[in-house]
Backbone and ligand atoms as CSV (ligand in chain L), in Angstrom:
chain,resi,resn,atom,element,x,y,z
A,1,UNK,N,N,43.374,142.374,165.581
A,1,UNK,CA,C,42.250,141.887,164.805
A,1,UNK,C,C,41.206,141.351,165.778
A,2,UNK,N,N,39.955,141.759,165.528
A,2,UNK,CA,C,38.892,141.323,166.435
A,2,UNK,C,C,38.539,139.866,166.144
A,3,UNK,N,N,37.788,139.298,167.050
A,3,UNK,CA,C,37.351,137.904,166.865
A,3,UNK,C,C,36.510,137.750,165.606
A,4,UNK,N,N,35.711,138.800,165.358
A,4,UNK,CA,C,34.828,138.750,164.199
A,4,UNK,C,C,35.638,138.709,162.886
A,5,UNK,N,N,36.682,139.597,162.826
A,5,UNK,CA,C,37.528,139.639,161.622
A,5,UNK,C,C,38.287,138.324,161.424
A,6,UNK,N,N,38.759,137.778,162.542
A,6,UNK,CA,C,39.484,136.501,162.456
A,6,UNK,C,C,38.580,135.417,161.886
A,7,UNK,N,N,37.357,135.408,162.352
A,7,UNK,CA,C,36.390,134.405,161.913
A,7,UNK,C,C,36.122,134.533,160.411
A,8,UNK,N,N,35.994,135.798,159.972
A,8,UNK,CA,C,35.709,136.032,158.549
A,8,UNK,C,C,36.867,135.608,157.645
A,9,UNK,N,N,38.107,135.973,158.049
A,9,UNK,CA,C,39.258,135.620,157.198
A,9,UNK,C,C,39.458,134.115,157.139
A,10,UNK,N,N,39.058,133.420,158.201
A,10,UNK,CA,C,39.199,131.964,158.194
A,10,UNK,C,C,38.278,131.319,157.183
A,11,UNK,N,N,37.128,131.951,156.928
A,11,UNK,CA,C,36.179,131.373,155.983
A,11,UNK,C,C,36.282,131.937,154.589
A,12,UNK,N,N,37.171,132.916,154.358
A,12,UNK,CA,C,37.341,133.482,153.022
A,12,UNK,C,C,38.080,132.481,152.139
A,13,UNK,N,N,37.676,132.256,150.905
A,13,UNK,CA,C,38.396,131.295,150.046
A,13,UNK,C,C,39.828,131.778,149.761
A,14,UNK,N,N,40.732,130.812,149.688
A,14,UNK,CA,C,42.145,131.150,149.454
A,14,UNK,C,C,42.293,131.684,148.034
A,15,UNK,N,N,42.977,132.822,147.939
A,15,UNK,CA,C,43.177,133.434,146.618
A,15,UNK,C,C,44.420,132.825,145.985
A,16,UNK,N,N,44.279,132.121,144.872
A,16,UNK,CA,C,45.455,131.572,144.189
A,16,UNK,C,C,45.785,132.439,142.998
A,17,UNK,N,N,47.102,132.576,142.767
A,17,UNK,CA,C,47.490,133.376,141.622
A,17,UNK,C,C,47.402,132.473,140.396
A,18,UNK,N,N,46.456,132.700,139.555
A,18,UNK,CA,C,46.225,131.828,138.414
A,18,UNK,C,C,47.173,132.153,137.259
A,19,UNK,N,N,47.551,131.149,136.513
A,19,UNK,CA,C,48.390,131.342,135.333
A,19,UNK,C,C,47.466,131.627,134.150
A,20,UNK,N,N,47.816,132.620,133.396
A,20,UNK,CA,C,46.962,132.931,132.252
A,20,UNK,C,C,47.150,131.865,131.175
A,21,UNK,N,N,46.181,131.803,130.291
A,21,UNK,CA,C,46.278,130.828,129.207
A,21,UNK,C,C,47.507,131.091,128.339
A,22,UNK,N,N,47.773,132.390,128.138
A,22,UNK,CA,C,48.933,132.776,127.325
A,22,UNK,C,C,50.242,132.277,127.975
A,23,UNK,N,N,50.346,132.472,129.312
A,23,UNK,CA,C,51.565,132.019,130.002
A,23,UNK,C,C,51.708,130.502,129.905
A,24,UNK,N,N,50.591,129.822,130.125
A,24,UNK,CA,C,50.617,128.359,130.077
A,24,UNK,C,C,51.129,127.874,128.716
A,25,UNK,N,N,50.573,128.491,127.650
A,25,UNK,CA,C,50.993,128.089,126.313
A,25,UNK,C,C,52.463,128.410,126.064
A,26,UNK,N,N,52.909,129.584,126.545
A,26,UNK,CA,C,54.319,129.958,126.351
A,26,UNK,C,C,55.241,128.954,127.028
A,27,UNK,N,N,54.929,128.609,128.312
A,27,UNK,CA,C,55.793,127.671,129.030
A,27,UNK,C,C,55.790,126.302,128.363
A,28,UNK,N,N,54.601,125.845,128.000
A,28,UNK,CA,C,54.496,124.501,127.425
A,28,UNK,C,C,55.219,124.415,126.089
A,29,UNK,N,N,54.930,125.389,125.217
A,29,UNK,CA,C,55.568,125.352,123.893
A,29,UNK,C,C,57.065,125.603,123.990
A,30,UNK,N,N,57.452,126.534,124.871
A,30,UNK,CA,C,58.885,126.821,125.048
A,30,UNK,C,C,59.626,125.598,125.538
A,31,UNK,N,N,59.066,124.932,126.541
A,31,UNK,CA,C,59.719,123.739,127.102
A,31,UNK,C,C,59.821,122.633,126.074
A,32,UNK,N,N,58.728,122.425,125.332
A,32,UNK,CA,C,58.741,121.359,124.322
A,32,UNK,C,C,59.763,121.655,123.234
A,33,UNK,N,N,59.806,122.924,122.789
A,33,UNK,CA,C,60.776,123.295,121.748
A,33,UNK,C,C,62.205,123.091,122.233
A,34,UNK,N,N,62.477,123.524,123.469
A,34,UNK,CA,C,63.834,123.369,124.002
A,34,UNK,C,C,64.204,121.900,124.087
A,35,UNK,N,N,63.249,121.070,124.533
A,35,UNK,CA,C,63.511,119.628,124.648
A,35,UNK,C,C,63.827,119.010,123.288
A,36,UNK,N,N,63.002,119.383,122.274
A,36,UNK,CA,C,63.212,118.820,120.940
A,36,UNK,C,C,64.513,119.320,120.316
A,37,UNK,N,N,64.805,120.599,120.512
A,37,UNK,CA,C,66.061,121.135,119.964
A,37,UNK,C,C,67.259,120.447,120.607
A,38,UNK,N,N,67.173,120.247,121.923
A,38,UNK,CA,C,68.267,119.572,122.633
A,38,UNK,C,C,68.473,118.178,122.093
A,39,UNK,N,N,67.341,117.466,121.859
A,39,UNK,CA,C,67.426,116.097,121.347
A,39,UNK,C,C,68.054,116.048,119.975
A,40,UNK,N,N,67.815,117.083,119.167
A,40,UNK,CA,C,68.348,117.089,117.800
A,40,UNK,C,C,69.771,117.626,117.744
A,41,UNK,N,N,70.054,118.648,118.544
A,41,UNK,CA,C,71.345,119.333,118.433
A,41,UNK,C,C,72.457,118.622,119.211
A,42,UNK,N,N,72.149,118.116,120.404
A,42,UNK,CA,C,73.213,117.524,121.218
A,42,UNK,C,C,73.929,116.357,120.536
A,43,UNK,N,N,73.179,115.416,119.899
A,43,UNK,CA,C,73.912,114.354,119.197
A,43,UNK,C,C,74.804,114.903,118.095
A,44,UNK,N,N,74.354,115.996,117.425
A,44,UNK,CA,C,75.185,116.582,116.354
A,44,UNK,C,C,76.470,117.170,116.933
A,45,UNK,N,N,76.341,117.835,118.068
A,45,UNK,CA,C,77.538,118.407,118.711
A,45,UNK,C,C,78.490,117.290,119.117
A,46,UNK,N,N,77.917,116.254,119.711
A,46,UNK,CA,C,78.729,115.115,120.149
A,46,UNK,C,C,79.431,114.478,118.937
A,47,UNK,N,N,78.673,114.329,117.833
A,47,UNK,CA,C,79.215,113.734,116.614
A,47,UNK,C,C,80.359,114.594,116.074
A,48,UNK,N,N,80.175,115.923,116.141
A,48,UNK,CA,C,81.186,116.826,115.579
A,48,UNK,C,C,82.480,116.794,116.377
A,49,UNK,N,N,82.395,116.658,117.688
A,49,UNK,CA,C,83.619,116.752,118.493
A,49,UNK,C,C,84.135,115.388,118.921
A,50,UNK,N,N,83.442,114.308,118.506
A,50,UNK,CA,C,83.820,112.987,118.981
A,50,UNK,C,C,85.307,112.648,118.828
A,51,UNK,N,N,85.919,112.871,117.634
A,51,UNK,CA,C,87.339,112.530,117.505
A,51,UNK,C,C,88.216,113.279,118.489
A,52,UNK,N,N,87.773,114.469,118.896
A,52,UNK,CA,C,88.586,115.237,119.840
A,52,UNK,C,C,88.522,114.640,121.235
A,53,UNK,N,N,87.440,113.893,121.506
A,53,UNK,CA,C,87.289,113.330,122.844
A,53,UNK,C,C,88.001,111.991,122.988
A,54,UNK,N,N,88.335,111.381,121.836
A,54,UNK,CA,C,88.993,110.084,121.884
A,54,UNK,C,C,90.450,110.266,122.264
A,55,UNK,N,N,90.900,109.468,123.237
A,55,UNK,CA,C,92.297,109.548,123.650
A,55,UNK,C,C,93.171,108.993,122.553
A,56,UNK,N,N,94.223,109.700,122.222
A,56,UNK,CA,C,95.120,109.230,121.168
A,56,UNK,C,C,96.105,108.224,121.776
A,57,UNK,N,N,96.194,107.043,121.117
A,57,UNK,CA,C,97.178,106.071,121.568
A,57,UNK,C,C,98.534,106.539,121.115
A,58,UNK,N,N,99.375,106.907,122.054
A,58,UNK,CA,C,100.646,107.457,121.627
A,58,UNK,C,C,101.704,106.372,121.561
A,59,UNK,N,N,102.572,106.518,120.558
A,59,UNK,CA,C,103.667,105.573,120.419
A,59,UNK,C,C,103.204,104.163,120.176
A,60,UNK,N,N,102.236,103.966,119.280
A,60,UNK,CA,C,101.756,102.615,119.000
A,60,UNK,C,C,102.773,101.894,118.121
A,61,UNK,N,N,103.167,100.703,118.548
A,61,UNK,CA,C,104.113,99.905,117.773
A,61,UNK,C,C,103.412,98.664,117.233
A,62,UNK,N,N,103.829,98.252,116.040
A,62,UNK,CA,C,103.236,97.086,115.391
A,62,UNK,C,C,104.305,96.016,115.216
A,63,UNK,N,N,103.923,94.780,115.535
A,63,UNK,CA,C,104.844,93.654,115.379
A,63,UNK,C,C,105.111,93.419,113.891
A,64,UNK,N,N,106.380,93.308,113.516
A,64,UNK,CA,C,106.687,93.172,112.087
A,64,UNK,C,C,107.426,91.876,111.756
A,65,UNK,N,N,108.491,91.559,112.491
A,65,UNK,CA,C,109.304,90.398,112.097
A,65,UNK,C,C,110.186,89.946,113.278
A,66,UNK,N,N,110.644,88.698,113.206
A,66,UNK,CA,C,111.559,88.217,114.238
A,66,UNK,C,C,112.919,88.896,114.049
A,67,UNK,N,N,113.518,89.255,115.154
A,67,UNK,CA,C,114.817,89.939,115.138
A,67,UNK,C,C,115.873,89.113,114.402
A,68,UNK,N,N,115.798,87.774,114.538
A,68,UNK,CA,C,116.818,86.896,113.960
A,68,UNK,C,C,116.857,86.970,112.435
A,69,UNK,N,N,115.774,87.445,111.826
A,69,UNK,CA,C,115.736,87.489,110.354
A,69,UNK,C,C,116.412,88.736,109.785
A,70,UNK,N,N,116.771,89.672,110.641
A,70,UNK,CA,C,117.330,90.938,110.148
A,70,UNK,C,C,118.839,90.805,109.974
A,71,UNK,N,N,119.307,91.180,108.787
A,71,UNK,CA,C,120.733,91.119,108.475
A,71,UNK,C,C,121.213,92.519,108.082
A,72,UNK,N,N,122.472,92.593,107.679
A,72,UNK,CA,C,122.984,93.897,107.223
A,72,UNK,C,C,122.468,94.233,105.830
A,73,UNK,N,N,121.944,93.242,105.136
A,73,UNK,CA,C,121.359,93.472,103.812
A,73,UNK,C,C,119.910,93.936,103.992
A,74,UNK,N,N,119.562,95.137,103.494
A,74,UNK,CA,C,118.185,95.611,103.672
A,74,UNK,C,C,117.160,94.654,103.053
A,75,UNK,N,N,116.096,94.415,103.806
A,75,UNK,CA,C,115.015,93.558,103.315
A,75,UNK,C,C,113.689,94.299,103.449
A,76,UNK,N,N,112.812,93.990,102.510
A,76,UNK,CA,C,111.501,94.645,102.509
A,76,UNK,C,C,110.523,93.838,103.363
A,77,UNK,N,N,109.829,94.499,104.283
A,77,UNK,CA,C,108.808,93.846,105.103
A,77,UNK,C,C,107.510,94.648,105.002
A,78,UNK,N,N,106.397,93.899,104.882
A,78,UNK,CA,C,105.081,94.549,104.829
A,78,UNK,C,C,104.346,94.264,106.135
A,79,UNK,N,N,103.600,95.228,106.598
A,79,UNK,CA,C,102.824,95.043,107.835
A,79,UNK,C,C,101.599,95.951,107.793
A,80,UNK,N,N,100.623,95.609,108.604
A,80,UNK,CA,C,99.382,96.395,108.612
A,80,UNK,C,C,99.271,97.193,109.895
A,81,UNK,N,N,98.727,98.389,109.779
A,81,UNK,CA,C,98.485,99.204,110.969
A,81,UNK,C,C,96.994,99.540,111.042
A,82,UNK,N,N,96.513,99.633,112.261
A,82,UNK,CA,C,95.102,100.016,112.451
A,82,UNK,C,C,95.047,101.528,112.572
A,83,UNK,N,N,94.301,102.157,111.647
A,83,UNK,CA,C,94.243,103.623,111.630
A,83,UNK,C,C,92.828,104.106,111.906
A,84,UNK,N,N,92.723,105.128,112.744
A,84,UNK,CA,C,91.430,105.763,112.975
A,84,UNK,C,C,91.579,107.218,112.575
A,85,UNK,N,N,90.848,107.576,111.489
A,85,UNK,CA,C,90.918,108.949,110.997
A,85,UNK,C,C,89.534,109.566,111.165
A,86,UNK,N,N,89.333,110.233,112.274
A,86,UNK,CA,C,87.992,110.747,112.570
A,86,UNK,C,C,87.073,109.572,112.818
A,87,UNK,N,N,86.113,109.344,111.911
A,87,UNK,CA,C,85.159,108.243,112.072
A,87,UNK,C,C,85.497,107.092,111.148
A,88,UNK,N,N,86.578,107.229,110.391
A,88,UNK,CA,C,86.922,106.219,109.404
A,88,UNK,C,C,88.052,105.340,109.927
A,89,UNK,N,N,87.792,104.048,110.023
A,89,UNK,CA,C,88.818,103.115,110.485
A,89,UNK,C,C,89.304,102.279,109.312
A,90,UNK,N,N,90.606,102.054,109.249
A,90,UNK,CA,C,91.147,101.262,108.149
A,90,UNK,C,C,92.398,100.527,108.615
A,91,UNK,N,N,92.861,99.596,107.774
A,91,UNK,CA,C,94.064,98.825,108.082
A,91,UNK,C,C,94.989,98.854,106.873
A,92,UNK,N,N,95.599,100.003,106.588
A,92,UNK,CA,C,96.473,100.070,105.410
A,92,UNK,C,C,97.735,99.234,105.612
A,93,UNK,N,N,98.260,98.757,104.482
A,93,UNK,CA,C,99.506,97.989,104.529
A,93,UNK,C,C,100.677,98.940,104.319
A,94,UNK,N,N,101.654,98.854,105.198
A,94,UNK,CA,C,102.847,99.695,105.077
A,94,UNK,C,C,104.050,98.825,104.740
A,95,UNK,N,N,105.078,99.477,104.249
A,95,UNK,CA,C,106.305,98.778,103.869
A,95,UNK,C,C,107.474,99.430,104.592
A,96,UNK,N,N,108.419,98.607,105.024
A,96,UNK,CA,C,109.649,99.137,105.626
A,96,UNK,C,C,110.829,98.335,105.100
A,97,UNK,N,N,111.921,99.023,104.906
A,97,UNK,CA,C,113.166,98.340,104.547
A,97,UNK,C,C,113.998,98.281,105.824
A,98,UNK,N,N,114.189,97.058,106.328
A,98,UNK,CA,C,114.829,96.902,107.641
A,98,UNK,C,C,116.194,96.233,107.472
A,99,UNK,N,N,117.169,96.749,108.209
A,99,UNK,CA,C,118.508,96.148,108.182
A,99,UNK,C,C,119.243,96.493,109.470
A,100,UNK,N,N,120.468,95.956,109.598
A,100,UNK,CA,C,121.333,96.268,110.743
A,100,UNK,C,C,122.477,97.143,110.253
A,101,UNK,N,N,122.912,98.054,111.125
A,101,UNK,CA,C,124.090,98.845,110.758
A,101,UNK,C,C,125.362,98.087,111.185
A,102,UNK,N,N,126.521,98.741,111.039
A,102,UNK,CA,C,127.799,98.075,111.322
A,102,UNK,C,C,127.889,97.636,112.779
A,103,UNK,N,N,127.169,98.331,113.678
A,103,UNK,CA,C,127.188,97.965,115.110
A,103,UNK,C,C,126.114,96.935,115.455
A,104,UNK,N,N,125.376,96.513,114.479
A,104,UNK,CA,C,124.330,95.511,114.720
A,104,UNK,C,C,122.994,96.121,115.121
A,105,UNK,N,N,122.920,97.451,115.136
A,105,UNK,CA,C,121.664,98.110,115.522
A,105,UNK,C,C,120.652,98.021,114.366
A,106,UNK,N,N,119.429,97.674,114.721
A,106,UNK,CA,C,118.387,97.531,113.693
A,106,UNK,C,C,117.749,98.887,113.407
A,107,UNK,N,N,117.589,99.186,112.124
A,107,UNK,CA,C,116.870,100.404,111.744
A,107,UNK,C,C,115.977,100.110,110.542
A,108,UNK,N,N,114.958,100.939,110.371
A,108,UNK,CA,C,113.962,100.687,109.319
A,108,UNK,C,C,113.689,101.983,108.568
A,109,UNK,N,N,113.735,101.899,107.237
A,109,UNK,CA,C,113.519,103.083,106.403
A,109,UNK,C,C,112.180,103.019,105.685
A,110,UNK,N,N,111.609,104.164,105.494
A,110,UNK,CA,C,110.364,104.272,104.718
A,110,UNK,C,C,110.693,104.113,103.237
A,111,UNK,N,N,109.799,103.475,102.469
A,111,UNK,CA,C,110.066,103.284,101.037
A,111,UNK,C,C,109.600,104.460,100.177
A,112,UNK,N,N,109.170,105.540,100.800
A,112,UNK,CA,C,108.612,106.660,100.024
A,112,UNK,C,C,109.731,107.615,99.602
A,113,UNK,N,N,109.910,107.699,98.281
A,113,UNK,CA,C,110.957,108.561,97.743
A,113,UNK,C,C,110.676,110.013,98.118
A,114,UNK,N,N,111.727,110.715,98.539
A,114,UNK,CA,C,111.544,112.097,98.988
A,114,UNK,C,C,111.561,113.090,97.827
A,115,UNK,N,N,111.577,112.567,96.611
A,115,UNK,CA,C,111.449,113.472,95.468
A,115,UNK,C,C,109.968,113.741,95.233
A,116,UNK,N,N,109.245,112.754,94.679
A,116,UNK,CA,C,107.815,112.954,94.428
A,116,UNK,C,C,106.963,111.806,94.954
A,117,UNK,N,N,107.546,110.973,95.819
A,117,UNK,CA,C,106.715,109.986,96.516
A,117,UNK,C,C,106.576,108.627,95.873
A,118,UNK,N,N,107.363,108.300,94.853
A,118,UNK,CA,C,107.329,106.936,94.317
A,118,UNK,C,C,107.911,105.971,95.357
A,119,UNK,N,N,107.871,104.682,95.041
A,119,UNK,CA,C,108.373,103.680,95.979
A,119,UNK,C,C,109.786,103.256,95.591
A,120,UNK,N,N,110.679,103.341,96.538
A,120,UNK,CA,C,112.080,102.973,96.265
A,120,UNK,C,C,112.286,101.468,96.504
A,121,UNK,N,N,113.344,100.932,95.923
A,121,UNK,CA,C,113.709,99.522,96.120
A,121,UNK,C,C,115.206,99.447,96.357
A,122,UNK,N,N,115.605,98.367,97.031
A,122,UNK,CA,C,117.025,98.198,97.339
A,122,UNK,C,C,117.762,97.519,96.198
A,123,UNK,N,N,118.848,98.149,95.780
A,123,UNK,CA,C,119.844,97.535,94.909
A,123,UNK,C,C,119.293,96.988,93.591
A,124,UNK,N,N,118.414,97.722,92.948
A,124,UNK,CA,C,117.885,97.225,91.665
A,124,UNK,C,C,118.896,97.427,90.530
A,125,UNK,N,N,119.908,98.293,90.763
A,125,UNK,CA,C,120.880,98.550,89.699
A,125,UNK,C,C,122.273,98.031,90.045
A,126,UNK,N,N,122.350,97.259,91.137
A,126,UNK,CA,C,123.618,96.630,91.495
A,126,UNK,C,C,124.647,97.552,92.110
A,127,UNK,N,N,124.210,98.702,92.678
A,127,UNK,CA,C,125.177,99.616,93.297
A,127,UNK,C,C,125.102,99.601,94.821
A,128,UNK,N,N,124.358,98.658,95.383
A,128,UNK,CA,C,124.129,98.626,96.834
A,128,UNK,C,C,123.586,99.965,97.333
A,129,UNK,N,N,122.581,100.446,96.662
A,129,UNK,CA,C,121.895,101.689,97.029
A,129,UNK,C,C,120.393,101.464,96.852
A,130,UNK,N,N,119.624,102.362,97.475
A,130,UNK,CA,C,118.186,102.372,97.187
A,130,UNK,C,C,117.993,103.165,95.895
A,131,UNK,N,N,117.153,102.630,95.013
A,131,UNK,CA,C,116.895,103.297,93.733
A,131,UNK,C,C,115.405,103.603,93.612
A,132,UNK,N,N,115.131,104.745,93.019
A,132,UNK,CA,C,113.740,105.083,92.730
A,132,UNK,C,C,113.516,104.917,91.228
A,133,UNK,N,N,112.506,104.138,90.837
A,133,UNK,CA,C,112.289,103.877,89.402
A,133,UNK,C,C,111.717,105.077,88.652
A,134,UNK,N,N,111.203,106.066,89.361
A,134,UNK,CA,C,110.509,107.166,88.662
A,134,UNK,C,C,111.466,108.162,87.998
A,135,UNK,N,N,112.389,108.738,88.787
A,135,UNK,CA,C,113.289,109.741,88.198
A,135,UNK,C,C,114.743,109.497,88.624
A,136,UNK,N,N,115.021,108.242,88.951
A,136,UNK,CA,C,116.394,107.810,89.252
A,136,UNK,C,C,117.017,108.425,90.509
A,137,UNK,N,N,116.220,108.733,91.497
A,137,UNK,CA,C,116.820,109.158,92.774
A,137,UNK,C,C,117.554,107.966,93.367
A,138,UNK,N,N,118.637,108.241,94.076
A,138,UNK,CA,C,119.416,107.175,94.713
A,138,UNK,C,C,119.677,107.564,96.158
A,139,UNK,N,N,119.719,106.555,97.011
A,139,UNK,CA,C,119.945,106.778,98.454
A,139,UNK,C,C,120.926,105.737,98.967
A,140,UNK,N,N,121.721,106.119,99.964
A,140,UNK,CA,C,122.653,105.159,100.564
A,140,UNK,C,C,121.889,104.159,101.432
A,141,UNK,N,N,122.599,103.204,101.967
A,141,UNK,CA,C,122.032,102.186,102.859
A,141,UNK,C,C,121.347,102.816,104.075
A,142,UNK,N,N,121.871,103.962,104.516
A,142,UNK,CA,C,121.277,104.675,105.663
A,142,UNK,C,C,120.135,105.600,105.243
A,143,UNK,N,N,119.899,105.655,103.930
A,143,UNK,CA,C,118.802,106.494,103.440
A,143,UNK,C,C,119.226,107.886,103.038
A,144,UNK,N,N,120.537,108.141,103.042
A,144,UNK,CA,C,121.002,109.487,102.655
A,144,UNK,C,C,120.775,109.705,101.162
A,145,UNK,N,N,120.219,110.864,100.836
A,145,UNK,CA,C,119.938,111.183,99.438
A,145,UNK,C,C,121.238,111.451,98.684
A,146,UNK,N,N,121.393,110.805,97.515
A,146,UNK,CA,C,122.602,110.990,96.700
A,146,UNK,C,C,122.285,111.860,95.488
A,147,UNK,N,N,121.216,111.499,94.777
A,147,UNK,CA,C,120.827,112.297,93.608
A,147,UNK,C,C,119.318,112.548,93.595
A,148,UNK,N,N,118.921,113.570,92.883
A,148,UNK,CA,C,117.530,113.961,92.605
A,148,UNK,C,C,116.775,114.424,93.855
A,149,UNK,N,N,116.582,113.535,94.820
A,149,UNK,CA,C,115.813,113.904,96.022
A,149,UNK,C,C,116.620,114.861,96.895
A,150,UNK,N,N,115.915,115.764,97.551
A,150,UNK,CA,C,116.619,116.768,98.364
A,150,UNK,C,C,116.678,116.402,99.842
A,151,UNK,N,N,116.010,115.312,100.211
A,151,UNK,CA,C,116.012,114.905,101.622
A,151,UNK,C,C,116.279,113.405,101.729
A,152,UNK,N,N,116.806,112.958,102.867
A,152,UNK,CA,C,117.003,111.513,103.054
A,152,UNK,C,C,115.672,110.794,103.281
A,153,UNK,N,N,115.690,109.469,103.129
A,153,UNK,CA,C,114.486,108.674,103.380
A,153,UNK,C,C,114.089,108.784,104.846
A,154,UNK,N,N,112.796,108.791,105.103
A,154,UNK,CA,C,112.322,108.812,106.492
A,154,UNK,C,C,112.614,107.477,107.164
A,155,UNK,N,N,112.493,107.506,108.473
A,155,UNK,CA,C,112.839,106.338,109.275
A,155,UNK,C,C,111.646,105.975,110.158
A,156,UNK,N,N,111.486,104.703,110.484
A,156,UNK,CA,C,110.459,104.290,111.452
A,156,UNK,C,C,111.082,104.255,112.853
A,157,UNK,N,N,110.272,104.521,113.847
A,157,UNK,CA,C,110.690,104.220,115.218
A,157,UNK,C,C,110.781,102.706,115.327
A,158,UNK,N,N,111.850,102.222,115.942
A,158,UNK,CA,C,112.057,100.773,116.046
A,158,UNK,C,C,112.139,100.386,117.518
A,159,UNK,N,N,111.483,99.270,117.850
A,159,UNK,CA,C,111.574,98.724,119.213
A,159,UNK,C,C,111.793,97.229,119.068
A,160,UNK,N,N,112.761,96.698,119.791
A,160,UNK,CA,C,112.984,95.252,119.764
A,160,UNK,C,C,112.655,94.716,121.143
A,161,UNK,N,N,111.710,93.771,121.186
A,161,UNK,CA,C,111.274,93.250,122.471
A,161,UNK,C,C,111.085,91.743,122.360
A,162,UNK,N,N,111.795,91.019,123.211
A,162,UNK,CA,C,111.646,89.565,123.261
A,162,UNK,C,C,111.850,88.917,121.887
A,163,UNK,N,N,112.875,89.402,121.168
A,163,UNK,CA,C,113.221,88.798,119.880
A,163,UNK,C,C,112.328,89.214,118.723
A,164,UNK,N,N,111.477,90.179,118.937
A,164,UNK,CA,C,110.574,90.619,117.876
A,164,UNK,C,C,110.841,92.095,117.574
A,165,UNK,N,N,110.845,92.435,116.269
A,165,UNK,CA,C,111.022,93.833,115.859
A,165,UNK,C,C,109.650,94.477,115.704
A,166,UNK,N,N,109.445,95.578,116.394
A,166,UNK,CA,C,108.202,96.352,116.282
A,166,UNK,C,C,108.537,97.701,115.632
A,167,UNK,N,N,107.636,98.166,114.767
A,167,UNK,CA,C,107.830,99.488,114.162
A,167,UNK,C,C,106.730,100.443,114.621
A,168,UNK,N,N,107.139,101.702,114.790
A,168,UNK,CA,C,106.194,102.721,115.242
A,168,UNK,C,C,106.032,103.822,114.212
A,169,UNK,N,N,106.014,105.036,114.684
A,169,UNK,CA,C,105.739,106.182,113.818
A,169,UNK,C,C,106.908,106.457,112.872
A,170,UNK,N,N,106.585,107.103,111.760
A,170,UNK,CA,C,107.616,107.531,110.809
A,170,UNK,C,C,108.134,108.889,111.243
A,171,UNK,N,N,109.442,109.038,111.188
A,171,UNK,CA,C,110.057,110.306,111.605
A,171,UNK,C,C,111.172,110.654,110.612
A,172,UNK,N,N,111.657,111.893,110.633
A,172,UNK,CA,C,112.776,112.243,109.752
A,172,UNK,C,C,114.004,111.386,110.081
A,173,UNK,N,N,114.788,111.129,109.067
A,173,UNK,CA,C,115.962,110.270,109.226
A,173,UNK,C,C,116.920,110.822,110.287
A,174,UNK,N,N,117.309,109.960,111.210
A,174,UNK,CA,C,118.228,110.383,112.283
A,174,UNK,C,C,119.637,109.849,112.054
A,175,UNK,N,N,119.849,109.121,110.959
A,175,UNK,CA,C,121.125,108.451,110.743
A,175,UNK,C,C,122.083,109.218,109.861
A,176,UNK,N,N,121.558,110.201,109.120
A,176,UNK,CA,C,122.447,110.907,108.185
A,176,UNK,C,C,122.432,112.413,108.444
L,1,FES,S1,S,109.760,110.191,92.810
L,1,FES,FE1,FE,111.593,109.194,93.167
L,1,FES,S2,S,112.932,110.127,91.847
L,1,FES,FE2,FE,111.123,111.178,91.509
């Protein structure tokens, strides 16, 4: 390149690639729309999957009664559990029939009749059995079904710690 050409190119205005009005509008509107959609949709996604992100407390036990109060005679105890069902939190009251077996081991039975779900009671007819008032189902002290119901009473997980009885999840009867 000659000196003359060099001199000319140095004084030529810099050519900038200009954005067209159409491109500018597309980028601006596209960006704004994406931003607004993100603001509206992301909280909904988070809301929809929130329960899945919450860590489940496994094996939660609830304090129910002092160990010294448990005898071989089944007794009814009520206790509250904290429940989180999706976004709904509640503290329903549960019932357990707690007693000791011949070896002194503490166990707790669910009061829900395995026939149609009525509430059973201990020894209402004087036979030392659990009785259901709805259709006369009967269960042994261990919860074994004698009549009407086709399954034994469910059992609670039991933990005894420092003289206190704690109950956990309900599971199928392991005693019969
Ligand atoms: S619900 Fe208990 S006997 Fe039917």
